[in-house]
Residue, then its C-alpha position, 0 to 999 in steps of 0.5 A: x379375791x380380797x384386796x390384799x392378796x396379790x400385794x407383797x412387800x419386797x423382802x428378797x424372798x418375794x423378789x425372788x419369787x416374783x422374778x421365777x413367776x415371770x419367768x414361768x410367764x406370770x405378769x408382776x407389777x412392780x414400782x418405779x420411780x416414774x408410776x408403777x409398771x405392769x411387768x412381763x418377760x419381754x422375751x415371752x410372746x405368752x405373758x406380754x399378749x397377757x399384758x394387753x389383754x390385761x390392760x385392754x391395750x391396742x396390739x400395735x402400741x410398743x411396750x418398753x423394755x426394763x433393763x438392769x444396767x445399760x451393760x443389756x444395751x447392746x443384747x436389744x439394740x442395733x446401731x446404738x450411736x454414742x449419743x446415745x450411750x452419752x445419755x444412758x451414762x448420764x441419765x439411767x437408772x432414771x425416768x428416760x427411756x431411748x428409742x433404738x433400732x431393735x436387735x432379734x432379741x425385739x420382736x414383734x410383740x414388744x415393739x409393737x410391729x416396729x423396726x424400733x425398740x423402747x429401753x429404760x433403766x429404773x431408778x427404783x431400788x425395788x425394780x432394779x433388785x427385781x431386775x437382777x433377781x431376773x437376770x441371775x435366772x436367764x431373764x434379759x428384760x422386763x416389758x412393762x407398761x404402766x399397771x393401769x386399763x388402758x387410756x386410764x390415769x396412770x398409778x402411782x401407788x400398789x394399791x391403785x394398781x390393785x383397784x385398777x386390775x385387781x379384777x384382771x389379774x390371774x390368782x399366781x399374778x403379784x404386786x410389789x408394793x414399794x411406796x409411791x413413786x416418786x417422780x410421778x409422770x412417765x419417762x422421758x421417750x428419746x428417739x435415738x435412730x437418726x443424727x441427733x435425739x427426738x424426744x416422743x414424750x416430755x418428761x422428768x429428763x428435759x430438752x436442756x438436759x438432754x441437750x447438754x449430756x449429748x452435744x446435740x440439738x434436740x431435733x424437731x422432725x417429725x416421726x412416725x415412730x408410735x410410743x406408749x402415751x402418745x396418743x390424743x386422749x389417755x391419762x383420764x379419769x372418769x371425771x371430766x379435766x377442765x384446764x385453767x378456769x375458775x371452778x365452780x361450786x361441787x367441782x374438784x381442784x387441783x392448783x399451786x398451793x398459792x393459788x386459794x380455793x374458791x367457796x365450796x370447790x373441793x381441793x383435790x391437791x395443793x402442791x408446793x411445786x412443780x416436782x410435787x405437782x408431778x408426784x401428786x397429779x395422778x393420785x389426785x386424778x384418781x381421788x376425783x373418781x373416788x369420791x364421785x366428782x364429774x369435774x375437775x379443775x386443774x390449774x396447770x404449772x407454767x414453764x419449761x421442763x418437767x411443767x412441760x410434761x405435766x401439761x403434756x398429760x393434762x392436755x391428753x386427760x381433758x380430752x378424757x378416755 
């Protein structure tokens, strides 16, 4: 299949078609502000099983359900604590997933067999328009992990989805092109099943933001809840990733713009700040593979907040596939 055949621009007609395709059990890759997701009707076991197959993802790995607004929270979750409502009010639509006790709508095939479900309202016009169109024809939510093969680098453009998954999708499936993702790393995942919030995966919504919203301290207690992207090795290109050492001749290099490129080293990205670092990191790692490099050195950004999320992803990438 030629590279453009899956990809469609986001007219009202194509969004209505994509919503119907989801309702009929097809897969739609959709843009979000974090990364592109591979979407299926979250209530359709067969469609969700195809996500796992296309991604090559372990079946006990839960999926995040994307909903159109916080009004849908009660469809999917039971016993929603008031601090979770505060978080939803403050940061949805946005790069935040709330893990809550699941309702009967959230079945084992979407929760990885756990008693909890991850929910998010994405902050992207195309994703929200698709969710709205899906809701209009009776859809309840779209299960959508990142649109890449399991353990690989997450895609932040429609073209990256096409390159990753084009060989695994069926002819009827679709990729909606909504331009490059603006955040660039996956959502913050927050466990809201106990008395205080606990961050299970760092992202653009930071500990400080969570504490200001909830007036609660973020819990440091251990949990056995499984979430997306929490395996030791993840987000990895084919190239080996090394952190915080001097790059050698012929190696790729990703670092803030103020850091010079040593001689005969291949500069892959020079972000000006942490936000741009998050936006560019995955496309730069993909670029290393496109150039056939064996190794990439990354000078990690320092500090808290989003820098913490970037370091989390890079630590996993450095463990390889």
